[in-house]
Residue, then its C-alpha position, 0 to 999 in steps of 0.5 A: m500500500a505504501k508503494k501505491n501511495f508513493g506512486k500517486f505522490l510521484a504522479l501528483a508531483t510530476i503533474s504539479g511541476a509541469i503545471a508550474a513550468g508551463v505557468s512560468y514559461f507563459l508569464k516570461y513569454r508575455s513579459f518578454h513580448a511586452e518589453l519587445d513592443e516597448d522597444f519598437h514603440d520607442f522608434e515610432g514617429d522618427d521617420d515622419d520628418f524623413d524626406g528621402t535623403l540622408p543628412h550626410e549626402s548633402e555634405s561633400a567629404p573632405r579629400n586629401y590627395v597625395p601630390l605627385g611632384e618631381k621629388k617622387e619621380e626623382t626617387a623612382k628614377e634613383v630606385m630604378e638606377a640602383a636596381v639596374n646597377k645591382a642587377e649588373d653587379i650580380a650578372g658580373e659576379v655570376k659571369e666570373e663564377v661561371s667562367q671559373e667553373v668552366q676553367d675547372v671543368k676543362e682542367e678536370a677533363a684534361k686530367v681525365k684525358e691524360k689518365l685515359t691515354d695512359a690507361i689505353g697505352k698500358a692496355a695496348t702494351t699488355i695486349e701486344e705482350d700477350t699476343a707475342e708469346 
């Protein structure tokens, strides 16, 4: 019997909790919409004096332009000349390095040619000795 009374108590508590939550939600919802309507009513009547143009459209905005003068052109010319000079210097350095590398390769090729000539000469003498016997 205690279980039966406990079940009824639990059902009653659940139903009363659901009713309390529903009432609370309804009251909060109603107060929220009342505040929202007040916020929108604050702006009513502001557009009565609107004639279709915005206030800042009639004013011309002050503009600051950068003057283009001889000083800027001379600076650009100097920069271009410096870039050309730097490129010429780099080209000269690369040319010197390449010519040095070419010279090194020629020297190595001459050494290899000499070694091959010596090896071919030794091989030819060895073959002549083998065929002479």
